[in-house]
C-alpha positions as CSV (number, residue, x, y, z in Angstrom):
1,M,0.2,-0.3,-0.3
2,P,1.9,2.8,-1.7
3,L,1.0,6.7,0.4
4,D,2.7,10.0,-0.1
5,F,4.3,12.3,1.8
6,H,5.6,15.9,1.3
7,Q,7.9,17.9,3.4
8,I,7.9,20.9,4.5
9,D,10.0,23.7,5.4
10,A,7.1,25.5,8.3
11,F,8.1,29.2,8.6
12,A,10.4,29.1,6.2
13,T,10.9,31.8,3.4
14,G,13.2,29.3,1.9
15,L,15.3,26.0,1.7
16,F,16.6,24.2,4.9
17,A,15.8,26.7,7.0
18,G,12.6,27.3,9.3
19,N,11.5,23.5,11.0
20,P,10.7,20.8,8.6
21,A,7.8,18.9,8.9
22,M,6.3,15.5,7.4
23,V,2.6,15.5,5.5
24,Y,0.4,12.8,5.5
25,R,-3.3,13.2,3.6
26,L,-4.7,9.5,4.6
27,D,-8.2,8.2,3.1
28,H,-8.4,7.0,7.0
29,W,-6.6,6.5,10.1
30,L,-4.2,4.1,10.0
31,D,-3.0,2.0,13.6
32,D,-1.6,3.8,15.7
33,D,2.1,2.0,16.2
34,L,1.8,2.2,12.1
35,M,1.8,6.6,12.4
36,Q,4.0,5.9,15.4
37,R,6.8,3.9,13.0
38,I,6.5,6.3,10.2
39,A,7.3,9.0,12.4
40,A,10.5,7.3,13.5
41,E,11.5,6.4,9.8
42,H,10.9,9.5,8.4
43,N,13.2,11.1,12.4
44,L,11.9,14.6,11.8
45,S,10.8,16.8,15.2
46,E,6.5,16.5,13.5
47,T,5.2,13.9,11.4
48,A,1.3,15.3,11.1
49,F,-1.4,12.5,9.8
50,V,-4.7,14.4,8.3
51,V,-8.3,13.4,7.9
52,R,-11.1,14.7,5.8
53,E,-13.9,14.7,8.7
54,G,-16.7,15.6,7.2
55,A,-16.4,20.0,5.6
56,G,-13.1,19.7,8.2
57,W,-10.3,17.7,8.3
58,R,-8.6,16.0,12.1
59,I,-5.2,15.9,12.4
60,R,-2.6,13.6,14.5
61,W,1.2,14.7,15.2
62,F,3.7,12.2,16.3
63,T,7.2,12.9,17.1
64,P,10.1,9.6,16.4
65,S,9.2,8.5,19.9
66,A,5.9,9.6,20.9
67,E,2.8,11.4,20.1
68,V,1.8,14.8,20.6
69,P,-1.4,16.9,22.0
70,L,-0.9,20.1,19.7
71,C,1.7,20.9,16.8
72,G,2.1,24.4,15.2
73,H,4.3,23.8,13.3
74,A,3.8,20.8,11.7
75,T,-0.3,22.3,11.2
76,L,1.0,24.6,8.7
77,A,3.1,22.6,6.8
78,A,0.1,20.2,6.9
79,A,-2.5,23.0,5.2
80,H,0.7,24.1,3.2
81,V,0.4,20.3,1.3
82,L,-3.5,20.8,1.1
83,F,-3.6,24.0,-0.4
84,Q,-0.5,24.1,-2.5
85,V,-0.3,20.1,-3.2
86,Y,-4.2,18.5,-2.9
87,G,-5.8,21.7,-4.5
88,E,-8.6,22.8,-1.6
89,P,-10.2,26.1,-1.9
90,G,-11.1,28.6,-0.3
91,Q,-9.2,30.6,2.5
92,R,-9.5,28.7,5.4
93,L,-9.3,25.0,6.7
94,D,-9.9,23.3,9.9
95,F,-9.6,21.7,12.0
96,V,-10.0,19.2,15.2
97,C,-6.6,17.4,17.7
98,R,-7.0,16.5,20.7
99,S,-6.1,19.4,22.2
100,G,-9.8,21.0,20.2
101,A,-10.4,23.0,17.2
102,L,-7.8,25.2,15.3
103,A,-8.0,26.7,12.0
104,V,-5.1,28.4,8.6
105,A,-6.8,31.0,6.6
106,R,-4.4,32.4,3.8
107,E,-3.5,36.0,4.8
108,G,-1.9,37.3,1.5
109,E,1.0,35.2,1.0
110,R,1.4,34.1,5.0
111,L,-1.0,31.2,6.4
112,V,-1.9,32.4,10.0
113,L,-2.8,29.3,12.6
114,D,-5.7,30.1,14.7
115,F,-4.5,28.5,18.5
116,P,-6.0,28.8,21.4
117,A,-3.7,32.1,23.8
118,Q,-2.5,29.5,27.1
119,P,-1.9,32.6,29.6
120,A,1.3,31.1,32.2
121,R,1.3,32.4,35.7
122,P,4.6,32.9,37.6
123,I,6.1,30.1,39.6
124,A,9.7,29.1,41.3
125,A,12.4,28.1,40.1
126,P,13.4,24.4,40.1
127,E,15.9,23.7,41.8
128,G,19.1,24.3,40.0
129,L,17.4,25.3,36.9
130,A,20.3,28.1,36.0
131,D,23.2,25.5,36.2
132,M,20.4,23.5,33.8
133,L,20.9,26.4,31.2
134,G,24.4,27.8,32.1
135,Q,21.7,31.3,32.1
136,T,20.1,32.6,35.1
137,P,16.8,33.2,34.1
138,V,14.5,36.7,35.0
139,A,10.7,35.0,35.6
140,V,10.0,31.7,35.6
141,L,6.7,30.7,34.9
142,D,4.5,27.4,34.2
143,A,1.8,27.2,31.2
144,P,1.4,24.4,31.5
145,Q,5.1,24.0,29.6
146,L,7.9,25.8,31.5
147,L,8.5,29.1,30.5
148,V,11.6,30.7,31.2
149,V,12.8,34.3,30.9
150,L,16.4,35.5,30.5
151,E,17.7,39.4,30.6
152,S,18.3,39.7,27.0
153,E,18.5,38.3,23.8
154,E,22.1,37.8,24.3
155,A,21.6,35.5,27.0
156,L,19.1,33.8,25.1
157,R,21.9,33.4,22.6
158,A,25.0,31.6,24.4
159,C,22.0,29.5,26.8
160,A,23.3,25.9,26.4
161,P,21.5,23.8,28.4
162,D,22.1,20.3,29.8
163,M,19.6,18.4,27.9
164,A,20.2,15.2,30.6
165,A,19.0,17.5,33.3
166,L,16.3,19.0,30.8
167,K,15.0,15.3,30.3
168,R,14.2,15.6,34.0
169,L,12.5,18.0,34.5
170,P,8.2,17.1,34.8
171,W,7.7,19.6,31.6
172,G,7.5,17.8,28.5
173,L,9.1,21.4,26.7
174,V,10.7,24.1,28.0
175,I,10.7,28.0,26.3
176,V,13.9,30.8,26.6
177,T,12.6,33.6,26.0
178,A,14.1,37.3,26.2
179,K,13.2,40.9,24.7
180,G,14.5,41.2,21.1
181,R,17.0,43.8,20.0
182,E,15.4,44.6,16.6
183,L,12.3,41.9,17.1
184,D,9.4,41.7,20.0
185,F,11.1,38.7,21.3
186,V,12.8,35.7,20.7
187,S,12.9,32.4,21.3
188,R,13.9,29.1,21.2
189,C,12.8,25.6,22.8
190,F,14.1,22.7,23.9
191,A,11.8,19.1,24.2
192,P,15.1,16.2,25.2
193,T,12.4,14.1,27.2
194,I,10.1,13.7,23.5
195,G,13.3,13.2,20.9
196,I,13.4,16.3,20.5
197,D,16.9,18.4,21.9
198,E,16.2,22.1,20.3
199,D,12.9,22.4,18.2
200,P,13.9,25.4,15.8
201,V,10.8,27.1,15.3
202,T,7.8,26.1,17.6
203,G,4.1,27.2,16.4
204,S,2.5,25.7,19.7
205,A,5.3,27.6,21.9
206,H,3.9,30.4,21.0
207,C,0.2,30.0,22.5
208,I,2.2,30.6,25.9
209,L,4.8,33.6,24.5
210,V,2.1,35.8,23.0
211,P,-0.1,35.8,25.9
212,Y,3.1,37.0,28.0
213,W,4.6,39.3,25.8
214,A,1.1,40.8,24.6
215,E,1.0,41.5,28.3
216,R,4.7,42.7,29.1
217,L,4.7,45.1,25.6
218,G,1.6,46.3,25.9
219,R,0.5,45.7,22.0
220,T,-1.4,42.5,21.3
221,A,0.5,42.9,17.4
222,L,4.4,41.2,18.0
223,E,6.7,40.0,15.6
224,A,9.6,36.7,16.5
225,S,12.2,34.8,16.0
226,Q,13.4,31.6,16.8
227,G,16.2,29.1,16.9
228,G,19.5,30.3,15.2
229,A,20.7,28.9,12.1
230,R,17.3,27.5,10.6
231,G,15.2,28.9,13.1
232,G,12.4,31.4,11.4
233,R,10.0,34.5,11.3
234,L,6.1,34.6,13.0
235,W,3.8,37.6,12.8
236,C,1.1,36.8,15.7
237,R,-1.6,38.3,17.3
238,L,-3.6,38.0,20.5
239,E,-6.5,38.1,20.0
240,G,-8.9,37.8,23.1
241,E,-8.2,33.6,23.9
242,R,-6.8,32.4,20.2
243,V,-3.6,33.2,19.5
244,K,-2.7,34.3,15.7
245,I,0.7,33.0,14.2
246,G,1.5,33.6,10.8
247,G,4.4,32.4,8.3
248,H,5.6,30.8,5.8
249,A,6.6,27.5,4.0
250,V,8.3,25.9,1.0
251,I,7.6,22.2,0.0
252,V,11.1,20.5,0.2
253,A,10.1,17.0,-1.1
254,S,8.0,14.6,-2.1
255,G,7.8,10.3,-2.1
256,R,6.0,7.6,-1.8
257,L,6.0,5.5,1.2
258,H,5.8,1.6,0.3
259,L,4.4,-0.7,2.7
260,A,4.1,-4.7,2.3
């Protein structure tokens, strides 16, 4: 049984940037174990599977080692494939996932995710967190992922996490952020507990980052970047209890998986 796949660089305007994701548009769901094995075979941070349900789509995401409840860049990638490869009409795609209803709309040349906002609450820093990151936090919050604020963009770039230590924390994702020099804010994301040491661009993390920085900076439209050499640019808006996360995507490769 052959299955077509498409590899996308999400939150990127050209090849070899942003965050890569693999996308499968399926006629029906495969066994969970098989989808996990397919994701492990591709060995990208996320593989997205979509199946049409009524007028919308159900979407699921797998890292090489686990299924996750929410993923931004692979949703952007899936929308790009449905629009560009399969010719889905209209300006908006509606998705359903374990975390609820999601949507992706076309706004000019950008695709814009519509995700739930996840406001963070201040907590005490976990013991040894500064040593784990190689930088001293100025604030630590829970949303329920761990959000760590550093004093500057320079501190963020110099952050050198101890992945083995981070893996022992009870959070699946550690988001490190700082006010940007040229952009509103910058961030990096680490998820060693699910097999991803550093994620180049994490759309779902901006469900947490955007409410935090909107309050800090006093405005709801924000421009941000995440990551290093493979990082990407994001255009964000806080709209009540929703976060709009805009970016670009490009197709890197297409192929066919052959199942016996």
